[in-house]
C-alpha positions in Angstrom: 1.3 43.5 3.6 0.9 45.8 0.6 4.5 45.5 -0.3 4.3 41.7 -0.2 1.1 41.7 -2.3 2.8 44.2 -4.8 5.8 41.7 -5.3 3.4 38.8 -6.0 1.0 40.6 -8.4 1.1 43.0 -11.3 1.0 46.7 -10.4 -2.4 47.1 -12.3 -3.9 44.2 -10.2 -2.7 45.9 -7.0 -4.0 49.2 -8.1 -7.6 47.6 -8.7 -7.5 45.9 -5.4 -6.6 49.1 -3.6 -9.5 50.9 -5.0 -12.0 48.1 -4.3 -10.6 48.1 -0.6 -11.6 51.8 -0.4 -15.0 51.1 -1.8 -15.6 48.3 0.6 -14.4 50.3 3.8 -16.8 53.1 2.8 -19.7 50.7 2.1 -18.9 48.9 5.3 -19.0 52.1 7.4 -22.3 53.1 5.8 -23.9 49.9 6.5 -22.4 48.9 9.8 -22.1 52.4 11.4 -25.3 53.8 10.0 -23.5 56.8 8.5 -25.8 59.0 6.5 -24.8 59.8 2.9 -26.2 63.1 1.5 -26.1 63.9 -2.2 -23.1 66.1 -1.8 -21.3 63.5 0.2 -22.0 60.8 -2.2 -20.8 62.9 -5.2 -17.6 63.9 -3.2 -16.9 60.2 -2.3 -17.4 59.1 -6.0 -15.1 61.8 -7.2 -12.5 60.9 -4.5 -12.7 57.2 -5.4 -12.5 58.1 -9.1 -9.4 60.3 -8.6 -7.6 57.5 -6.5 -8.5 54.9 -9.3 -7.3 57.1 -12.0 -4.0 57.9 -10.2 -3.4 54.3 -9.3 -4.1 53.1 -12.9 -1.8 55.6 -14.5 1.0 54.9 -11.9 0.8 51.2 -12.3 0.8 51.6 -16.1 3.8 53.7 -16.0 5.6 51.3 -13.6 4.7 48.4 -15.9 6.1 50.3 -19.0 9.4 50.8 -17.1 9.6 47.0 -16.3 9.0 46.2 -20.0 11.6 48.8 -21.3 
């Protein structure tokens, strides 16, 4: 499904969707399963999501530049 989506949308749009999916899954597990979040866990989760977002955006931008060139 990810490959099919990537063929239909821009790489940056796919990267944003991927990050939002991760945020949704984490939020869903907190609400539905009642997972407790400590301050340290929250900070770690935020750093991990920010890292994935930065990596995805940079990679998408590089691939977009390759297509333009």
